[in-house]
C-alpha positions in Angstrom: -66.5 26.1 -222.7 -68.7 26.3 -225.8 -67.3 25.8 -229.2 -68.5 25.1 -232.7 -69.0 21.3 -233.0 -71.4 20.0 -235.7 -72.0 16.6 -237.2 -75.0 16.8 -239.5 -76.2 14.2 -241.9 -79.8 15.5 -242.3 -81.3 12.1 -241.2 -83.6 14.0 -238.9 -86.3 16.4 -239.9 -84.6 19.2 -238.0 -81.0 20.3 -238.4 -80.2 23.2 -236.1 -78.1 26.1 -237.4 -78.7 25.3 -241.1 -80.7 27.5 -243.4 -81.4 26.4 -247.0 -82.1 28.4 -250.1 -83.6 26.0 -252.8 -81.9 23.0 -251.3 -84.2 20.7 -249.4 -83.9 17.5 -247.4 -84.7 14.5 -249.6 -84.1 10.8 -250.0 -85.0 10.7 -253.7 -81.4 10.2 -254.7 -79.2 8.3 -252.2 -76.6 10.6 -250.5 -73.1 9.7 -249.7 -74.0 8.5 -246.2 -77.3 7.3 -244.8 -80.7 7.9 -246.3 -81.2 11.6 -246.5 -79.2 14.6 -247.8 -79.8 18.1 -249.1 -81.0 18.0 -252.7 -81.2 20.7 -255.5 -81.9 20.3 -259.2 -79.9 22.9 -261.2 -81.2 23.9 -264.6 -82.1 27.0 -266.6 -85.1 27.6 -264.4 -83.2 26.9 -261.1 -79.8 28.4 -261.4 -78.8 28.9 -257.7 -79.1 27.3 -254.4 -77.3 27.2 -251.0 -77.1 25.9 -247.5 -75.7 28.1 -244.7 -74.6 27.0 -241.2 -74.6 29.7 -238.5 -73.0 29.8 -235.0 -71.7 32.4 -232.5 -70.0 29.7 -230.4 -66.5 30.1 -231.8 -63.6 30.0 -229.3 -61.2 31.6 -231.8 -59.4 28.2 -232.1 -58.6 26.4 -235.4 -61.7 25.3 -237.2 -61.8 22.0 -239.2 -64.6 21.5 -241.6 -65.7 18.9 -244.2 -68.8 17.8 -246.2 -69.6 15.4 -248.9 -71.3 16.0 -252.2 -72.4 14.1 -255.3 -73.8 15.0 -258.7 -76.4 13.2 -260.8 -77.6 13.9 -264.4 -81.3 14.7 -264.6 -83.5 14.0 -267.7 -80.6 13.1 -270.0 -79.0 16.5 -269.2 -75.3 17.3 -268.4 -73.4 18.7 -265.5 -71.9 22.2 -265.7 -71.7 24.5 -262.7 -69.9 25.4 -259.6 -70.1 24.9 -255.8 -68.5 27.8 -253.8 -67.5 27.1 -250.2 -67.1 30.3 -248.2 -67.2 31.7 -244.7 -68.2 34.9 -242.9 -67.4 36.3 -239.4 -69.9 39.2 -239.6 -73.2 37.4 -239.9 -73.1 37.0 -243.6 -72.5 40.7 -244.5 -69.3 39.7 -246.2 -67.9 36.3 -247.2 -64.4 35.0 -247.8 -63.8 32.2 -250.3 -62.5 28.8 -249.0 -62.8 26.8 -252.2 -64.6 26.8 -255.6 -65.5 23.4 -257.0 -66.0 23.1 -260.8 -68.8 20.6 -261.5 -68.3 19.2 -265.0 -69.3 15.6 -264.7 -71.1 13.0 -262.6 -69.4 12.6 -259.2 -70.4 9.5 -257.3 -69.2 11.0 -254.0 -66.5 13.4 -253.0 -65.3 14.9 -249.7 -64.4 18.5 -249.4 -62.1 19.4 -246.4 -60.6 22.6 -245.2 -59.1 24.2 -242.1 -59.4 27.8 -240.9 -56.3 28.7 -238.8 -56.6 29.8 -235.2 -57.8 33.4 -235.0 -59.5 33.3 -238.4 -62.9 33.0 -236.7 -62.6 35.2 -233.6 -64.2 34.2 -230.3 -67.8 35.1 -230.2 -68.0 36.2 -233.9 -71.1 35.7 -236.0 -69.8 32.8 -238.0 -71.4 31.5 -241.3 -70.3 28.6 -243.5 -72.0 28.7 -246.8 -72.0 26.2 -249.7 -73.5 27.9 -252.8 -74.3 26.3 -256.1 -74.3 28.1 -259.4 -75.7 26.6 -262.7 -73.9 27.3 -265.9 -75.5 24.9 -268.3 -77.1 21.4 -268.4 -79.6 19.8 -266.1 -78.3 18.1 -263.0 -78.8 17.4 -259.3 -76.4 18.2 -256.4 -76.7 16.3 -253.1 -74.9 17.7 -250.0 -74.4 15.5 -247.0 -72.3 14.7 -243.9 -71.2 18.2 -242.7 -68.6 18.0 -239.9 -67.4 21.3 -238.3 -65.1 20.8 -235.3 -63.2 23.3 -233.1 -61.2 23.0 -230.0 -62.7 24.5 -226.9 -59.4 26.3 -226.1 -56.7 28.1 -228.1 -53.4 26.4 -228.9 -50.8 26.2 -226.2 -48.6 28.8 -228.0 -51.2 31.4 -227.1 -51.6 30.4 -223.5 -49.5 33.3 -222.2 -51.3 35.8 -224.5 -54.7 34.7 -223.2 -53.8 36.0 -219.7 -54.2 39.6 -220.9 -57.7 40.9 -220.2 -59.2 43.7 -222.3 -61.9 45.6 -220.3 -64.5 46.9 -220.1 -66.1 45.1 -223.0 -68.5 46.6 -224.2 -66.7 50.0 -223.7 -67.6 53.6 -224.2 -64.3 55.5 -225.1 -61.5 53.8 -223.1 -60.3 50.2 -222.8 -57.7 48.9 -220.4 -55.1 46.1 -220.7 -54.1 44.4 -217.5 -50.7 43.2 -218.9 -49.7 46.1 -221.1 -46.0 45.7 -220.4 -46.0 42.5 -222.4 -47.7 43.9 -225.4 -45.8 45.1 -228.5 -48.7 46.5 -230.4 -52.5 46.3 -231.0 -54.5 46.6 -234.1 -58.3 47.1 -234.2 -60.3 46.1 -237.3 -63.9 46.1 -238.3 -65.6 42.8 -239.3 -64.8 43.4 -243.0 -61.1 43.2 -242.1 -60.4 47.0 -242.5 -57.9 48.3 -240.0 -59.4 51.3 -238.1 -56.7 51.8 -235.3 -53.1 50.8 -234.7 -51.3 51.4 -231.4 -47.5 50.7 -231.2 -46.7 52.5 -228.0 -49.0 50.5 -225.8 -50.0 51.6 -222.3 -52.5 50.2 -219.8 -55.1 52.8 -220.9 -56.1 53.1 -224.6 -58.5 55.8 -225.7 -60.7 55.1 -228.7 -63.2 58.0 -228.9 -63.0 58.1 -232.7 -64.5 54.6 -233.2 -68.1 54.4 -234.1 -70.5 52.2 -232.1 -70.4 48.6 -233.2 -68.4 45.4 -233.2 -64.6 45.2 -233.8 -61.8 42.7 -233.7 -58.7 43.6 -231.5 -55.5 41.9 -232.4 -52.8 41.9 -229.7 -49.2 41.2 -230.6 -46.9 40.4 -227.7 -43.2 41.0 -227.3 -42.6 37.3 -227.1 -44.1 36.8 -230.6 -47.4 35.3 -229.5 -50.7 36.9 -230.5 -54.3 37.1 -229.3 -57.5 38.0 -231.1 -60.8 38.8 -229.6 -64.1 40.6 -230.3 -64.5 44.1 -229.0 -67.8 46.0 -228.7 -68.1 49.8 -228.6 -71.4 50.8 -226.9 
């Protein structure tokens, strides 16, 4: 089973899945690990920069991520800015904050780590992880390096029973079917911005959804035993 699994130190000239805005691969300033990292000089004429990793291989399982960064004063300047770490599950249309790092001094090397709980990045969703820098004042360099993004190929054991319920057809026209409806307490359907568009509490095998517009949705299934399942749903 495919899953998100990345270990990228930018030592090679290609780094699949990553897209840079104003950051570029460089060895001018030594990174935290190895010889190369992603480099950006922040100053009044270069106020923003970012790197974004993209993948559609999520399994829906917990996602652990980390990267390293360092700052370096340029031309007798000073360090004053931010690094915003954020993620998207809709291809970058909307982002959710993970962490904002205030850059106020020289940092020799620091590791940023975070975990996105199971279900946060639904299976098959258009995932993005973005690290975006913002200049406030001064003249300084930021070097990013050693991105590690790891996800289990399967959901946690607690969801094992929930996974047995199939939702079909997918994509669908107006009706979906649940093959284990008796075990389901409720379902909630949301768009990729997180807005709830449909809630069903009296669940039957056949669920009619003619009011939904064509597009991608997330269906959250809550079971009577307390377990939950989340998956991508497509209306054709």
